[in-house]
VOFI-106821 format. One record per residue (C-alpha): residue number from 0; residue in three letters; z, y, x. Coordinates in Angstrom, 3 decimals, padded with zeros to 6 digits, always signed. Example, Ala and Ser with C-alpha at 12.3 -4.5 7.8 and 13.67 -1.06 7.14 Angstrom:
residues 2
> 0 | ALA | +007.800 | -004.500 | +012.300
> 1 | SER | +007.140 | -001.060 | +013.670
END
This chain:
residues 498
> 0 | MET | +065.067 | +082.883 | +158.581
> 1 | SER | +064.143 | +081.921 | +162.141
> 2 | LYS | +065.558 | +085.047 | +163.779
> 3 | THR | +069.284 | +085.341 | +164.394
> 4 | TYR | +070.547 | +088.904 | +164.656
> 5 | ASP | +073.477 | +089.813 | +166.823
> 6 | THR | +074.933 | +091.755 | +163.904
> 7 | ILE | +074.092 | +092.185 | +160.249
> 8 | ILE | +075.564 | +095.330 | +158.708
> 9 | LEU | +076.051 | +095.519 | +154.961
> 10 | GLY | +075.567 | +099.077 | +153.757
> 11 | ALA | +073.630 | +102.113 | +155.016
> 12 | GLY | +076.280 | +104.782 | +154.605
> 13 | TRP | +078.194 | +106.641 | +157.295
> 14 | SER | +080.116 | +103.732 | +158.803
> 15 | GLY | +077.063 | +101.474 | +158.820
> 16 | ALA | +074.957 | +104.170 | +160.454
> 17 | VAL | +077.456 | +104.760 | +163.252
> 18 | ALA | +078.009 | +101.037 | +163.888
> 19 | ALA | +074.243 | +100.362 | +163.942
> 20 | ARG | +073.630 | +103.223 | +166.352
> 21 | GLU | +076.378 | +102.206 | +168.740
> 22 | LEU | +075.503 | +098.508 | +168.778
> 23 | THR | +071.776 | +099.078 | +169.339
> 24 | LYS | +072.657 | +101.473 | +172.173
> 25 | LYS | +074.315 | +098.510 | +173.849
> 26 | GLY | +071.201 | +096.372 | +173.435
> 27 | HIS | +072.255 | +094.308 | +170.431
> 28 | SER | +069.832 | +093.380 | +167.638
> 29 | VAL | +071.016 | +094.802 | +164.325
> 30 | LEU | +069.842 | +094.331 | +160.750
> 31 | VAL | +071.132 | +096.686 | +158.046
> 32 | LEU | +070.980 | +095.534 | +154.432
> 33 | GLU | +071.347 | +098.273 | +151.831
> 34 | ALA | +071.508 | +097.604 | +148.076
> 35 | ARG | +070.330 | +101.107 | +147.142
> 36 | ASP | +066.764 | +102.309 | +147.472
> 37 | ARG | +067.859 | +105.052 | +149.862
> 38 | ILE | +069.978 | +105.595 | +152.961
> 39 | GLY | +073.257 | +107.453 | +152.693
> 40 | GLY | +075.621 | +105.488 | +150.458
> 41 | ARG | +078.083 | +107.959 | +148.979
> 42 | ALA | +076.365 | +110.760 | +150.871
> 43 | ARG | +073.881 | +112.203 | +148.397
> 44 | THR | +072.377 | +115.679 | +148.529
> 45 | TRP | +070.910 | +117.561 | +145.557
> 46 | ILE | +067.813 | +119.462 | +146.693
> 47 | GLN | +066.004 | +122.200 | +144.834
> 48 | GLY | +063.805 | +124.375 | +147.046
> 49 | ASP | +066.014 | +125.778 | +149.826
> 50 | THR | +069.186 | +124.752 | +148.000
> 51 | HIS | +070.996 | +121.715 | +149.383
> 52 | ILE | +074.276 | +120.737 | +147.685
> 53 | ASP | +076.183 | +117.571 | +148.481
> 54 | LEU | +077.137 | +115.624 | +145.375
> 55 | GLY | +079.037 | +112.954 | +147.251
> 56 | CYS | +080.944 | +113.504 | +150.488
> 57 | SER | +080.646 | +117.101 | +151.597
> 58 | TRP | +081.566 | +119.262 | +154.549
> 59 | ILE | +082.720 | +118.369 | +158.031
> 60 | HIS | +086.435 | +118.891 | +157.485
> 61 | GLY | +088.323 | +119.820 | +160.635
> 62 | TYR | +085.124 | +120.983 | +162.317
> 63 | ASN | +086.975 | +122.897 | +165.042
> 64 | GLU | +089.774 | +120.345 | +165.115
> 65 | GLY | +087.806 | +117.413 | +166.514
> 66 | ASN | +086.095 | +115.693 | +163.580
> 67 | PRO | +083.721 | +113.176 | +165.248
> 68 | ALA | +080.995 | +113.988 | +162.700
> 69 | ARG | +080.688 | +117.376 | +164.412
> 70 | TYR | +079.709 | +115.797 | +167.722
> 71 | ILE | +077.233 | +113.447 | +166.083
> 72 | ALA | +075.589 | +116.417 | +164.367
> 73 | LYS | +075.434 | +118.368 | +167.636
> 74 | GLU | +073.976 | +115.418 | +169.525
> 75 | LEU | +071.239 | +115.094 | +166.889
> 76 | GLY | +070.514 | +118.819 | +166.890
> 77 | VAL | +071.815 | +119.397 | +163.358
> 78 | GLU | +073.245 | +122.870 | +162.848
> 79 | ALA | +076.458 | +123.250 | +160.854
> 80 | PHE | +077.627 | +126.425 | +159.155
> 81 | LEU | +081.196 | +127.679 | +159.007
> 82 | PRO | +081.380 | +129.573 | +155.700
> 83 | ASN | +082.432 | +133.155 | +155.245
> 84 | PRO | +085.642 | +133.327 | +153.179
> 85 | ALA | +085.297 | +134.622 | +149.639
> 86 | GLU | +087.865 | +135.430 | +146.999
> 87 | GLY | +088.842 | +132.744 | +144.505
> 88 | ILE | +089.870 | +133.788 | +140.986
> 89 | ILE | +092.230 | +131.881 | +138.708
> 90 | TYR | +091.591 | +132.059 | +134.967
> 91 | GLY | +094.494 | +131.507 | +132.593
> 92 | PRO | +094.313 | +131.274 | +128.797
> 93 | GLU | +094.155 | +135.074 | +128.537
> 94 | GLY | +091.526 | +135.598 | +131.226
> 95 | PRO | +091.619 | +136.201 | +134.983
> 96 | LEU | +095.088 | +136.429 | +136.505
> 97 | SER | +096.058 | +139.479 | +138.505
> 98 | SER | +095.876 | +139.041 | +142.267
> 99 | GLU | +099.687 | +139.309 | +142.431
> 100 | LYS | +100.260 | +136.623 | +139.803
> 101 | ALA | +097.662 | +134.310 | +141.344
> 102 | ALA | +099.204 | +134.780 | +144.796
> 103 | SER | +102.652 | +133.984 | +143.410
> 104 | LEU | +101.418 | +130.768 | +141.794
> 105 | ARG | +099.566 | +129.694 | +144.919
> 106 | SER | +102.519 | +130.438 | +147.142
> 107 | SER | +104.885 | +128.451 | +144.934
> 108 | LEU | +102.503 | +125.481 | +144.890
> 109 | SER | +102.202 | +125.661 | +148.667
> 110 | SER | +105.987 | +125.679 | +149.028
> 111 | ALA | +106.343 | +122.740 | +146.656
> 112 | GLN | +103.750 | +120.725 | +148.567
> 113 | ALA | +105.510 | +121.435 | +151.844
> 114 | SER | +108.927 | +120.490 | +150.468
> 115 | PHE | +107.710 | +117.132 | +149.169
> 116 | LYS | +105.732 | +116.166 | +152.250
> 117 | LEU | +107.125 | +112.870 | +153.548
> 118 | PRO | +110.549 | +113.409 | +151.914
> 119 | HIS | +113.591 | +112.098 | +153.771
> 120 | PRO | +115.566 | +110.111 | +152.916
> 121 | SER | +112.644 | +108.227 | +151.514
> 122 | PRO | +112.630 | +107.878 | +147.707
> 123 | PRO | +111.919 | +104.561 | +145.969
> 124 | SER | +108.269 | +103.537 | +145.988
> 125 | SER | +108.211 | +103.737 | +142.189
> 126 | VAL | +108.824 | +107.510 | +142.154
> 127 | SER | +105.694 | +109.559 | +141.578
> 128 | LEU | +104.658 | +112.873 | +143.066
> 129 | ALA | +104.554 | +114.279 | +139.524
> 130 | LEU | +108.237 | +113.503 | +138.973
> 131 | ALA | +109.171 | +115.727 | +141.908
> 132 | LEU | +106.439 | +118.338 | +141.806
> 133 | LEU | +106.762 | +118.988 | +138.063
> 134 | GLY | +110.529 | +118.516 | +137.881
> 135 | ALA | +112.769 | +121.309 | +136.623
> 136 | ASP | +114.150 | +122.044 | +140.110
> 137 | SER | +110.778 | +121.990 | +141.851
> 138 | PRO | +109.852 | +124.937 | +144.106
> 139 | LEU | +106.674 | +125.007 | +142.030
> 140 | PHE | +108.550 | +126.929 | +139.361
> 141 | LYS | +110.285 | +129.300 | +141.742
> 142 | SER | +108.949 | +132.431 | +143.382
> 143 | SER | +108.158 | +132.033 | +147.076
> 144 | SER | +108.046 | +134.988 | +149.425
> 145 | THR | +105.564 | +133.458 | +151.852
> 146 | ALA | +103.015 | +130.712 | +151.798
> 147 | SER | +103.248 | +127.716 | +154.089
> 148 | SER | +101.585 | +128.038 | +157.488
> 149 | ASP | +100.640 | +124.354 | +157.378
> 150 | PRO | +096.830 | +124.178 | +156.948
> 151 | SER | +097.217 | +121.001 | +154.920
> 152 | THR | +099.333 | +122.718 | +152.262
> 153 | THR | +098.433 | +126.393 | +152.355
> 154 | ASP | +096.500 | +127.686 | +149.362
> 155 | ILE | +095.516 | +131.339 | +149.126
> 156 | SER | +092.881 | +133.402 | +147.359
> 157 | SER | +090.187 | +133.016 | +150.008
> 158 | THR | +087.998 | +129.998 | +149.333
> 159 | SER | +084.917 | +128.144 | +150.479
> 160 | PRO | +082.207 | +127.276 | +147.920
> 161 | ALA | +082.041 | +123.620 | +148.867
> 162 | ASN | +085.774 | +123.025 | +149.212
> 163 | PRO | +087.524 | +125.458 | +146.875
> 164 | SER | +090.637 | +123.340 | +146.516
> 165 | GLU | +091.443 | +123.766 | +150.221
> 166 | PRO | +091.024 | +127.463 | +151.063
> 167 | THR | +091.137 | +129.136 | +154.438
> 168 | PRO | +094.762 | +128.967 | +155.637
> 169 | THR | +096.049 | +132.528 | +155.953
> 170 | PRO | +099.668 | +133.439 | +155.164
> 171 | THR | +100.227 | +135.570 | +152.092
> 172 | SER | +103.239 | +137.270 | +150.653
> 173 | THR | +104.288 | +138.187 | +147.154
> 174 | THR | +107.293 | +139.701 | +145.468
> 175 | ALA | +106.616 | +138.214 | +142.039
> 176 | SER | +109.711 | +136.667 | +140.519
> 177 | ASN | +108.555 | +135.096 | +137.261
> 178 | ILE | +106.609 | +131.849 | +137.370
> 179 | ASP | +104.879 | +130.763 | +134.170
> 180 | LYS | +105.541 | +127.014 | +134.032
> 181 | SER | +102.386 | +126.143 | +132.102
> 182 | LEU | +100.236 | +128.069 | +134.565
> 183 | ALA | +102.064 | +126.551 | +137.539
> 184 | GLU | +101.570 | +123.031 | +136.262
> 185 | GLY | +097.935 | +123.769 | +135.512
> 186 | LEU | +097.411 | +124.945 | +139.075
> 187 | ALA | +099.289 | +121.920 | +140.420
> 188 | ARG | +096.727 | +119.727 | +138.671
> 189 | THR | +094.109 | +121.042 | +141.113
> 190 | LEU | +095.718 | +118.643 | +143.596
> 191 | GLU | +094.288 | +115.790 | +141.547
> 192 | VAL | +090.829 | +116.732 | +142.845
> 193 | PRO | +091.413 | +115.982 | +146.549
> 194 | LEU | +093.903 | +113.204 | +145.713
> 195 | GLY | +091.428 | +111.438 | +143.431
> 196 | LEU | +094.157 | +110.373 | +141.011
> 197 | LYS | +096.725 | +111.756 | +138.618
> 198 | LEU | +099.967 | +113.106 | +140.043
> 199 | GLU | +101.813 | +110.538 | +137.942
> 200 | LYS | +100.261 | +107.710 | +139.954
> 201 | ALA | +100.612 | +109.174 | +143.457
> 202 | SER | +103.590 | +107.869 | +145.428
> 203 | LEU | +106.128 | +110.537 | +146.388
> 204 | LYS | +107.305 | +108.313 | +149.235
> 205 | TRP | +103.953 | +108.615 | +150.993
> 206 | SER | +103.128 | +112.170 | +149.907
> 207 | GLY | +101.302 | +113.977 | +152.703
> 208 | TRP | +101.483 | +110.985 | +155.049
> 209 | GLU | +097.884 | +111.243 | +156.261
> 210 | THR | +097.994 | +115.028 | +156.692
> 211 | THR | +099.771 | +114.634 | +160.025
> 212 | THR | +096.665 | +113.063 | +161.567
> 213 | SER | +093.718 | +113.924 | +159.296
> 214 | PHE | +091.165 | +116.506 | +160.324
> 215 | ALA | +091.808 | +119.812 | +158.550
> 216 | GLY | +091.742 | +123.529 | +159.112
> 217 | SER | +088.098 | +124.539 | +159.387
> 218 | ASP | +085.111 | +123.211 | +157.464
> 219 | ALA | +081.409 | +123.318 | +158.236
> 220 | ALA | +078.358 | +122.465 | +156.140
> 221 | PRO | +075.659 | +120.453 | +157.936
> 222 | LYS | +072.220 | +121.970 | +157.496
> 223 | ASP | +070.204 | +120.179 | +154.790
> 224 | GLY | +073.287 | +118.221 | +153.686
> 225 | TYR | +075.056 | +115.004 | +154.586
> 226 | GLU | +072.373 | +112.610 | +153.311
> 227 | SER | +069.864 | +114.030 | +155.778
> 228 | LEU | +072.380 | +113.729 | +158.608
> 229 | VAL | +073.064 | +110.047 | +157.872
> 230 | ASN | +069.313 | +109.430 | +157.896
> 231 | LYS | +069.083 | +111.083 | +161.306
> 232 | VAL | +071.844 | +108.818 | +162.623
> 233 | PHE | +069.884 | +105.752 | +161.536
> 234 | ASN | +066.643 | +107.167 | +162.922
> 235 | SER | +068.340 | +107.558 | +166.298
> 236 | SER | +069.199 | +103.849 | +166.331
> 237 | LYS | +066.954 | +100.861 | +166.859
> 238 | ALA | +068.318 | +098.979 | +163.878
> 239 | GLU | +066.067 | +097.237 | +161.371
> 240 | ILE | +066.824 | +098.493 | +157.859
> 241 | LYS | +066.006 | +096.807 | +154.563
> 242 | LEU | +066.553 | +098.856 | +151.414
> 243 | SER | +066.937 | +097.496 | +147.862
> 244 | SER | +068.563 | +094.415 | +149.383
> 245 | LYS | +071.608 | +093.539 | +147.320
> 246 | VAL | +073.761 | +090.913 | +149.001
> 247 | THR | +074.971 | +088.075 | +146.761
> 248 | ASN | +076.600 | +085.672 | +149.233
> 249 | ILE | +077.966 | +085.597 | +152.762
> 250 | ASN | +078.462 | +082.115 | +154.170
> 251 | LYS | +079.847 | +080.968 | +157.492
> 252 | SER | +078.022 | +077.892 | +158.724
> 253 | GLN | +079.517 | +074.964 | +160.591
> 254 | GLU | +077.643 | +076.139 | +163.671
> 255 | GLY | +079.560 | +079.420 | +163.534
> 256 | LYS | +076.674 | +081.624 | +162.459
> 257 | ILE | +076.802 | +083.681 | +159.289
> 258 | GLU | +074.178 | +083.443 | +156.560
> 259 | VAL | +073.662 | +086.472 | +154.315
> 260 | VAL | +071.814 | +085.901 | +151.040
> 261 | THR | +070.300 | +088.708 | +148.942
> 262 | SER | +069.437 | +088.851 | +145.236
> 263 | ASP | +065.768 | +087.993 | +145.902
> 264 | GLN | +066.965 | +084.803 | +147.640
> 265 | SER | +066.095 | +086.087 | +151.106
> 266 | LYS | +068.349 | +084.651 | +153.793
> 267 | TYR | +069.331 | +086.233 | +157.103
> 268 | LEU | +071.321 | +084.804 | +160.009
> 269 | GLY | +073.700 | +086.750 | +162.188
> 270 | LYS | +076.172 | +085.988 | +164.937
> 271 | THR | +078.435 | +088.610 | +163.373
> 272 | VAL | +078.582 | +090.649 | +160.168
> 273 | ILE | +080.122 | +094.062 | +159.483
> 274 | SER | +080.752 | +094.754 | +155.807
> 275 | THR | +080.847 | +098.429 | +154.840
> 276 | ILE | +080.852 | +097.564 | +151.132
> 277 | PRO | +082.984 | +100.219 | +149.363
> 278 | LEU | +086.417 | +099.098 | +148.189
> 279 | GLY | +085.488 | +099.787 | +144.565
> 280 | VAL | +082.685 | +097.230 | +144.858
> 281 | LEU | +084.789 | +094.721 | +146.826
> 282 | LYS | +087.172 | +094.653 | +143.866
> 283 | THR | +084.398 | +093.391 | +141.568
> 284 | LEU | +082.983 | +090.648 | +143.790
> 285 | PRO | +083.530 | +087.027 | +142.743
> 286 | LYS | +085.782 | +084.976 | +144.994
> 287 | GLU | +082.834 | +082.839 | +146.095
> 288 | PHE | +080.953 | +085.887 | +147.437
> 289 | PHE | +082.579 | +085.092 | +150.783
> 290 | SER | +082.533 | +081.456 | +151.876
> 291 | PRO | +085.059 | +080.508 | +153.084
> 292 | SER | +087.116 | +082.803 | +150.854
> 293 | LEU | +088.943 | +085.793 | +152.282
> 294 | PRO | +092.643 | +085.272 | +153.119
> 295 | ASP | +095.011 | +085.688 | +150.167
> 296 | LYS | +096.728 | +088.652 | +151.795
> 297 | LEU | +093.433 | +090.497 | +152.185
> 298 | GLN | +092.387 | +089.685 | +148.634
> 299 | GLU | +095.693 | +091.033 | +147.287
> 300 | THR | +095.262 | +094.213 | +149.294
> 301 | ILE | +091.729 | +094.681 | +147.971
> 302 | THR | +093.035 | +094.279 | +144.432
> 303 | GLY | +096.053 | +096.549 | +144.848
> 304 | THR | +094.665 | +099.448 | +146.901
> 305 | HIS | +093.563 | +102.302 | +144.662
> 306 | VAL | +090.083 | +103.837 | +144.465
> 307 | GLY | +089.981 | +107.423 | +143.256
> 308 | VAL | +087.891 | +109.297 | +140.722
> 309 | LEU | +086.052 | +112.499 | +141.569
> 310 | GLU | +082.850 | +113.578 | +139.898
> 311 | LYS | +080.804 | +116.757 | +140.299
> 312 | LEU | +079.044 | +118.730 | +137.571
> 313 | LEU | +076.216 | +120.944 | +138.787
> 314 | VAL | +074.475 | +123.640 | +136.762
> 315 | GLN | +071.779 | +125.922 | +138.118
> 316 | TYR | +070.397 | +129.096 | +136.537
> 317 | ASP | +067.450 | +131.380 | +137.236
> 318 | LYS | +069.919 | +134.105 | +138.189
> 319 | ALA | +073.676 | +134.483 | +138.359
> 320 | TRP | +075.076 | +136.011 | +135.169
> 321 | TRP | +078.788 | +135.402 | +135.772
> 322 | PRO | +081.149 | +138.269 | +136.790
> 323 | ASN | +080.980 | +139.224 | +140.470
> 324 | GLY | +078.625 | +136.327 | +141.065
> 325 | ASP | +077.601 | +137.748 | +144.420
> 326 | LYS | +081.184 | +137.997 | +145.689
> 327 | ILE | +083.512 | +135.390 | +144.197
> 328 | GLY | +083.694 | +132.058 | +146.014
> 329 | SER | +085.290 | +129.985 | +143.274
> 330 | TYR | +086.734 | +130.045 | +139.783
> 331 | THR | +089.768 | +127.932 | +138.869
> 332 | PHE | +090.122 | +127.410 | +135.127
> 333 | LEU | +093.602 | +126.479 | +133.908
> 334 | PRO | +093.881 | +124.603 | +130.592
> 335 | THR | +093.802 | +126.445 | +127.275
> 336 | GLY | +094.412 | +123.354 | +125.140
> 337 | PRO | +096.232 | +120.003 | +125.097
> 338 | THR | +095.495 | +117.227 | +127.553
> 339 | PRO | +092.284 | +115.577 | +126.337
> 340 | THR | +092.066 | +111.977 | +125.135
> 341 | GLU | +089.316 | +109.506 | +124.308
> 342 | ASN | +089.063 | +111.110 | +120.869
> 343 | SER | +088.535 | +114.634 | +122.236
> 344 | SER | +085.249 | +116.469 | +121.843
> 345 | ILE | +083.404 | +117.597 | +124.963
> 346 | GLU | +084.566 | +121.134 | +124.243
> 347 | ASP | +088.196 | +120.008 | +124.056
> 348 | ILE | +087.840 | +118.014 | +127.281
> 349 | PHE | +086.881 | +121.176 | +129.142
> 350 | ASN | +089.504 | +123.295 | +127.353
> 351 | GLY | +092.329 | +120.880 | +128.159
> 352 | SER | +091.505 | +120.303 | +131.838
> 353 | THR | +092.098 | +122.137 | +135.097
> 354 | LEU | +088.663 | +122.767 | +136.590
> 355 | ILE | +087.590 | +124.073 | +139.991
> 356 | THR | +084.117 | +125.629 | +140.064
> 357 | ALA | +082.454 | +126.576 | +143.341
> 358 | ASN | +079.997 | +129.471 | +143.243
> 359 | PHE | +077.032 | +128.913 | +145.538
> 360 | ASN | +075.643 | +132.324 | +144.681
> 361 | ALA | +078.256 | +133.967 | +146.896
> 362 | PRO | +076.972 | +134.828 | +150.404
> 363 | THR | +079.280 | +132.361 | +152.121
> 364 | LEU | +076.456 | +130.111 | +153.325
> 365 | PRO | +072.763 | +130.611 | +154.149
> 366 | ASN | +070.382 | +130.596 | +151.183
> 367 | PRO | +072.703 | +131.577 | +148.292
> 368 | SER | +071.713 | +129.968 | +145.009
> 369 | PRO | +072.601 | +130.756 | +141.361
> 370 | THR | +074.336 | +127.407 | +141.143
> 371 | LEU | +077.831 | +126.415 | +140.041
> 372 | LEU | +079.424 | +123.131 | +141.125
> 373 | THR | +082.515 | +121.940 | +139.272
> 374 | TYR | +084.920 | +119.350 | +140.637
> 375 | LEU | +086.139 | +116.939 | +137.950
> 376 | SER | +089.425 | +115.108 | +138.482
> 377 | GLU | +090.229 | +111.739 | +136.946
> 378 | THR | +090.956 | +112.695 | +133.321
> 379 | PRO | +087.949 | +114.930 | +132.569
> 380 | ALA | +085.634 | +112.834 | +134.755
> 381 | LYS | +086.314 | +109.572 | +132.902
> 382 | LEU | +086.019 | +111.218 | +129.499
> 383 | LEU | +082.844 | +113.174 | +130.246
> 384 | LEU | +081.049 | +110.126 | +131.654
> 385 | SER | +081.111 | +108.616 | +128.173
> 386 | HIS | +078.854 | +111.420 | +126.885
> 387 | PRO | +075.155 | +112.131 | +127.539
> 388 | THR | +074.704 | +114.378 | +130.570
> 389 | SER | +072.576 | +116.862 | +128.636
> 390 | GLU | +075.379 | +117.362 | +126.097
> 391 | VAL | +077.959 | +117.784 | +128.882
> 392 | ILE | +075.844 | +120.450 | +130.589
> 393 | SER | +075.255 | +122.306 | +127.326
> 394 | ALA | +078.972 | +122.233 | +126.423
> 395 | PHE | +079.962 | +123.397 | +129.896
> 396 | HIS | +077.555 | +126.314 | +129.646
> 397 | GLN | +079.279 | +127.425 | +126.438
> 398 | PHE | +082.670 | +126.886 | +128.098
> 399 | LEU | +081.652 | +129.197 | +130.944
> 400 | ILE | +080.572 | +131.896 | +128.524
> 401 | ARG | +083.910 | +131.716 | +126.686
> 402 | ARG | +086.093 | +131.693 | +129.799
> 403 | LEU | +084.161 | +134.134 | +131.987
> 404 | ALA | +083.413 | +136.456 | +129.075
> 405 | PRO | +080.659 | +138.561 | +130.685
> 406 | LYS | +080.369 | +142.053 | +129.233
> 407 | GLU | +076.578 | +141.968 | +129.073
> 408 | LYS | +075.695 | +139.002 | +126.861
> 409 | SER | +071.983 | +139.738 | +127.171
> 410 | ILE | +071.899 | +138.681 | +130.825
> 411 | ILE | +073.205 | +135.166 | +130.112
> 412 | GLY | +070.500 | +132.616 | +130.761
> 413 | GLU | +070.376 | +128.927 | +129.921
> 414 | PRO | +070.817 | +126.325 | +132.688
> 415 | VAL | +067.494 | +125.373 | +134.256
> 416 | LYS | +068.821 | +122.364 | +136.179
> 417 | GLY | +071.916 | +120.235 | +135.889
> 418 | GLU | +073.473 | +116.987 | +136.990
> 419 | LEU | +076.680 | +115.023 | +136.442
> 420 | THR | +077.494 | +112.462 | +139.118
> 421 | ASN | +078.560 | +108.961 | +138.123
> 422 | TRP | +080.242 | +107.519 | +141.198
> 423 | LEU | +082.819 | +105.819 | +138.962
> 424 | THR | +080.236 | +103.761 | +137.052
> 425 | ASP | +077.695 | +103.365 | +139.873
> 426 | GLU | +077.563 | +099.627 | +140.649
> 427 | TYR | +077.298 | +100.386 | +144.363
> 428 | SER | +080.416 | +102.548 | +144.547
> 429 | TYR | +082.685 | +102.138 | +141.476
> 430 | GLY | +084.661 | +105.209 | +142.451
> 431 | ALA | +084.783 | +108.056 | +144.928
> 432 | THR | +086.993 | +107.134 | +147.886
> 433 | THR | +090.391 | +105.534 | +148.342
> 434 | THR | +093.437 | +107.573 | +147.356
> 435 | PRO | +096.826 | +108.037 | +148.997
> 436 | SER | +099.185 | +105.129 | +148.377
> 437 | ILE | +100.087 | +104.750 | +144.726
> 438 | ILE | +103.457 | +104.031 | +143.127
> 439 | SER | +104.624 | +100.407 | +143.175
> 440 | GLU | +107.756 | +098.745 | +141.834
> 441 | ASN | +108.705 | +096.840 | +144.983
> 442 | GLY | +107.029 | +098.755 | +147.781
> 443 | GLU | +103.852 | +096.682 | +147.703
> 444 | ARG | +101.615 | +099.686 | +148.371
> 445 | SER | +101.735 | +101.681 | +151.601
> 446 | PRO | +099.358 | +103.148 | +154.208
> 447 | MET | +099.436 | +099.731 | +155.881
> 448 | ASP | +097.053 | +098.600 | +153.138
> 449 | PHE | +094.254 | +100.512 | +154.857
> 450 | LYS | +095.046 | +098.783 | +158.140
> 451 | GLU | +094.940 | +095.406 | +156.402
> 452 | LEU | +091.540 | +096.227 | +154.857
> 453 | GLY | +090.098 | +096.733 | +158.343
> 454 | ARG | +091.289 | +093.460 | +159.874
> 455 | PRO | +088.454 | +091.052 | +160.774
> 456 | VAL | +088.342 | +087.414 | +159.617
> 457 | TRP | +086.426 | +084.274 | +160.541
> 458 | GLU | +087.503 | +084.451 | +164.202
> 459 | GLY | +086.394 | +088.069 | +164.292
> 460 | LYS | +082.832 | +087.350 | +163.197
> 461 | LEU | +083.233 | +089.098 | +159.824
> 462 | GLY | +084.502 | +092.635 | +160.174
> 463 | PHE | +085.058 | +095.514 | +157.794
> 464 | ALA | +084.332 | +099.219 | +158.166
> 465 | GLY | +084.348 | +102.228 | +155.867
> 466 | GLU | +086.794 | +104.983 | +154.982
> 467 | HIS | +089.023 | +102.446 | +153.210
> 468 | THR | +089.667 | +100.647 | +156.508
> 469 | GLU | +091.090 | +103.620 | +158.417
> 470 | MET | +094.820 | +104.113 | +157.950
> 471 | GLU | +094.914 | +107.525 | +159.632
> 472 | HIS | +091.755 | +108.952 | +158.052
> 473 | ARG | +091.244 | +107.157 | +154.745
> 474 | GLY | +089.165 | +108.839 | +152.063
> 475 | SER | +087.036 | +110.893 | +154.448
> 476 | VAL | +083.772 | +110.968 | +156.369
> 477 | ALA | +085.847 | +111.067 | +159.538
> 478 | GLY | +087.434 | +107.760 | +158.505
> 479 | ALA | +084.037 | +106.195 | +157.887
> 480 | VAL | +082.701 | +107.448 | +161.232
> 481 | ILE | +085.756 | +106.332 | +163.187
> 482 | SER | +085.637 | +102.899 | +161.547
> 483 | GLY | +081.980 | +102.573 | +162.560
> 484 | PHE | +082.859 | +103.304 | +166.189
> 485 | ARG | +085.844 | +100.934 | +165.997
> 486 | GLU | +083.883 | +097.983 | +164.660
> 487 | ALA | +080.923 | +098.553 | +166.980
> 488 | GLU | +083.251 | +098.457 | +169.985
> 489 | ARG | +085.071 | +095.369 | +168.725
> 490 | VAL | +081.884 | +093.472 | +167.854
> 491 | ASP | +080.287 | +094.395 | +171.177
> 492 | ARG | +083.220 | +092.821 | +173.018
> 493 | LEU | +082.980 | +089.714 | +170.827
> 494 | LEU | +079.223 | +089.335 | +171.290
> 495 | ASN | +079.636 | +089.477 | +175.047
> 496 | LEU | +081.891 | +086.426 | +174.764
> 497 | LEU | +079.682 | +084.358 | +172.448
END
């Protein structure tokens, strides 16, 4: 423990990579401690031959709108692909909806989202988005002649395989007058995928708050996936990286230095520390993990700020057997049964959930693959994680056959590969990303929580980075990247004074 590093960074995900790169550029010595046996954090890419599919964070959202991840990729020579739009089909209980009916539903949902974006006068903090969006007078249940032109709310039939819940924003029009309430609510539940939580828990008061500043509009897929890109960021730095190094204690000494202890009892000294530990993990840490303890206000914010649930179910086949598999970008399955519970079978979980399935066999990106990737919102994700992955994959295969109903049964093959992510139960994540502010009885929760989570302590020597620390860009790679730049700049100034 003789060496004292200028900065010790906890975590080798996006924010840690950016902070390490920036600080070593300025000549500072940096040690990165990562609990996992790989670099990337919640960036994880599934690789099979030429197929690269991100199972954690995916896509450079707002690629043409200034997302800083774009410029990092360009600087490192990593190509990114803007996808070709492809049609998205909605399946109701009776099969695929007509293009007119689907357009009407999408337009009404778009109008409802726009009408409930940052409502004024502001409703009580205890009112949920569901109460307004699914209320009897909601625009969701009324025909809309045109879709919103706001990229953050527009939803049309043209979709991208890696982000099917946020299609290419192009105005549409429809003259449909009858809105089926069950179908409309089912489609509204697709919002629970990007939100990371149920509509009943999302605060109406803060609905759409971050969309005024978040990067949106165009998306691009980095070649070889996000995990490879994060590795390239670290490789471009001069930081020392230790994998499989789980931190158990962080102690500030009387001399002002910070001692970091890992599970194998190794000890490291730093003048400063940047924690990029995900919020889901911070919630589980014992109070004595930090010594001295974190301020009460910060601890309350860690406890109260919500971490979302989003899992991905991947199935790959030898060849695409589903209808129009070489053309359709995504399939949205609306529920055909009641909302599932803990007592539901796997079959009933799928039947009672709204599911978004991206089709990577469509020629929207280079190297099409007979692979389907399904986004699982909170309810189905939690329930499916209690079952063996092999049984989930098998049940989903049968679900696809029932819902897609291909005419030629003989061409249906069995899945050759499959995976169900477990970000919710992973001890190094305990969730996907933070969610928008949740309902609270007395206004305790607001976007200011994310600002509070990024405030340094211990005279600035212990800082925090990660998507959960960026008020304007929470829940995104952009937020993680920006927080890495922010903390690197702040710590550099501090080190120059020490």
